[in-house]
N, C-alpha and C positions, 0 to 999 in steps of 0.2 A: 698858764703856769707851767705847762710842759716845756721842757727845753732839751736840746740835744747837745751833749758834750763830745768833743772830738779828742780822743786820746792821742798821745804823742806818736804812737805807732800807726796812726791813720785810720783806725776803725771807729765808727760812730758808736757812741754809747748814749742811750736814751735815759733821761731822768723824768719821772712823773711825780708831781706833788699830789697827794691824795687827801681829800677831806673826809673826816669822820667826826660826828658831834659828841661822841661819848668819851668819858675819861679813860685814861690809860689802863685802869684796873678792870674795866668792864670786859666781859667775855667777847662781845662783838669786836672791840678794839684789839683784843689779844688775837682774835681770829684774823683780822685784817693784817696785823703785823706778821703773823704766821704766813699768810698769803704772800706778802711782799718778800719775805725771806725765801720762800719757795721759788718765787719767780726769779729772784736774783740768782739762786743756786742753779735753777734749770736753764738759765740763759748765760751762765758763766759770768754774771755781773754786767752783761751788756744792756740789761734793762733794770733800772733801779727805781723802785717805788718808795717814795719818802712819805710815811704816814704822819699826818698832823692831827692828833687827837684833841678832844675838847673843843671842837669848832674853831681851832686856832687860826684857820684861814679866813674866818669872818663871814662864812655863808650861813644863813638861816635855812631851816628845813625846806620851806616852800621854794627857795631859790636854787636848790641844788641841781635839780634836773635841768633847769634852764641854763645853768652854768656849764654843765656837761654838754648840753646840746650845742652851745656856742663854741665850745672848746676852751673856755676860760678855765675850766677844770678838766683835765684829761681823764680823771678817774675819781670816783667818790662812792661813799657808803651813805645810805639814807633810809629813813623809815619810809616804807612804800606808801603809806597813807598820806605822807606829805606831798606826794605827786598827784593826788586825786584831782587837783585843780587842772592838771595837764591832761588827765584822762580818768574818767570815773572808775575804770577797771581796777585802778590801784587802791580803791576803797574796799575791795573785797576782803582783804585779810583782817580788817577791823570791824567787819559786820558782827555784831555781838551774838554770842551763844550759838554760832553756827557750827563750830567744831568743839568737841569735848575733850580731846586729848592730842598728844603729839602724832599718833598714827593718823588720825583724821586730818590734822593740819598738813601732814606730808602728802596725803592723798589729794587734798584740795589744791595744794601747790603744784603737784604734777599735772593735774587736770587743767589748771589755769595758766600754767607756765607759757604755753604757746601764745596766749592772749597778752600776757605781760610782754613777751618778746616782740610781738607785733606792734603793741602800743609804743614801746621804747624805740623801735626802728623808725617810727614816724617822728620821733624827737631826736633823731641822729645819735641814738645811744644803743648800746648792746648790754644785755644782762649777762653777768658772769656767774653770780650765785646769789642765793637768798637764804637767810637764817631767821628762825622765829625768836621772838622774845619769849621768856616764860609767860604763862597766862596772866593776863591783867586782873587785878583785883582793886578794891577800894580801901584806901587808908583814911581813917577819920580819928578825931579825938574822942568821940562818943560812939558806942556800938549802935549799928543800924539794925532795927528790928521790924520796921514797917516803912511804908512810903512816907508816913508823917514825919519820920526822922530826916527826910531829905529837904523838908521845908527850911529855907534859909541857908542851906549848904551851898557853898561856893567851891566847886571841885575843879582842880586843874586837870584838864583832859588833853589828849594828844592829837586829835583830828576831828573832822566834822561828825563822824559817826559817834564817837565817844561823847562829844558835847551834846549831841541830840539825845543820846541815851540818858544822860544825867538830867537833861531838861524834861524829858518825858516822865521821869520819876519824881519830878517836883523840885529838883535842885537847879543850880546854874553852872553850866560848863564854861570854864575860863581857860583861854590859851595863854600859857606862860612858858618862856624858854626854860629848859632844864637848869641852866646856869642861875636863874632867878627863883627857882622853886623854893629852896630852903628859906630864903628871906621872905618870900610871899607867905609862907606858912607861919613864920615867926611873927610877922606883923599883922596877921589876920586878913591879908588881902584874899587869901583862900583858906579854907579850913578842911580841905580834903584833897585827895589825889587819886586818880584812876591810873594805875601803872602796875608794873611787875614787882616781884620780890627782889629781883636784881637791882632795879632802880631804887627800891627802898633802902638797899644797902649802900648804893652809890651816893645817895643823898642823905644818909643817916636819918631816915624819917622817924626812927624811934625817939629822936630828940624833940620832935614837934607833933607827932601823932601817937595814938595808943593802940589802935586796932587795925588789923589787915583782914579784910573780908575776902576770902578766896571764892570769888564767884565765877572764875574761869571765863571772864568776859570775852576774850579773844586771844589768839596766838599771833599777833601782828608780825609781819615779815619786815626785816631790813634787807635791802638789796645792794649789791655792789655792781655798779654800772661803769662803762667806759665809753668815751667819745668814739663814734664809729670811724672817723677819719684817723684819729690817733692810733686806733687798733689796726686799721688796714695799712697804715704806713710802715708797720713793723714787718720784718722778714717772716716768712711762713713758720719757721721753727720757733720764733719768739711768740707768735700768735698761739701756736700749739702749746707752748710752755705755760702761757697764761691760762688757757682752757683746762689743761691738766691740773694745774695748781688750784684753780677754782673748784674743780670737781672734788679734789681731795679735801680741801678746806670745808666745803659745804657738808660733806659727809661727817667730818669730825665735829663741826660746829652744831649740827642738829643734836648730837649727843651731848655736847658741851652745854647747850641750852637747858636740857633736862637736868644735868648735874648742877648748873648754876641756880636753878629753881630750888632744888633740894637744899643746897648749901646756904642759899640766901634765906630761906625760911628758917633754918636753924639759927642763923645769925640774928634775924629779927626777934625770935623767941629769947635768945640769949641776952638780948638787950632789953628785955622786959615787955616786948609787944605781945598782945594777944592775937592769935591767928584764929579767925572765925571760919569754920568750915560748914557748919549747919545753918543755912540761910532760912529765915522764917518763911513758911509757905506763902503767906500773903505777899511778902516782898518778892519772893521768887516768881510768883504768878505775874506780878507787875513788871518784873524784869523780862520775862518771857514775852509779854505783850509788847513792850517797848522794842525788844529785839526784832519781833516779827514786823513791826511798823517800819523799822529802819531797813530791814532786808527788802521789803517791798519798794521803798523809796530808792534804794541803791539799784535794784533791778530796773526800775524805770529809767534811771540815769544811764546805766551801762548798756541798755538796749538788748537786742537778741542774744548777745554773747552771754549775758547773765543766766538766761534760762538754760542754754546749752551746758554751761558749767555746772549749774545746780542739778540738772537732770543726770549728768554723768556722775556727780558726787553722790547723789542719792540712789544711783543704780537704776535709773528709769530709762 
């Protein structure tokens, strides 16, 4: 989908079409638009990145890395966990209850970043920047007070880790595209969602659920990646412009994520939702046990890299 336009005065101008799954109002999408605008400004308009929000280019989450690898997409933004099938390392950011706040999420990202870059290089891609979602919680129609409340729950989850987490608690994790989420809740195909406050606002979940349980499940990362050949074909000054813009947007977007969490929680409450912050001890203990099981499974899949990352994260 990349193409080169030749201006009348003879200089080549490059145009890239960029995939992003989230709607225009989402802070991730706003960040990508900011990035595209910065790149255009820094390159004097010689590199144009056209952002296509809402998955308009037709790619589903698990297909995106492959599309960038092949060059079908020159550039894209995706949930890192959606690339876990390509390399288990990408499942790290959705290991449950591993990080407790944004500072820890940033620390883990900095430690794991070289491993993400190495994995992407094997798939002919380059990491430009990554930004966390606000911490994931559980939306339901009824309040969760024990593991017994998970029986019969069909919860929309966003990757293998989150599906396994729900399963270990006694529910059923179901994969549904964001575009089909509201209808699935309305029709009873699912009766809960594991996601962020921001997504709750994007999907107007107050119309189909009543409670948001703030369990701080994870701070999953979205990453912006570029096809290696597409990047290397650019003149050196344009490559540097991309890297500079990426660094600026990444710093801005980490703060924007925190702001989005606060603003979105207020919006949920203003629309009548109950935000549950005190999780029942029995339920918390069950969540901690499930999280530990999932961490051990991920470590097995990711190999020696996993222990190195965790040791560094824990200061060992």
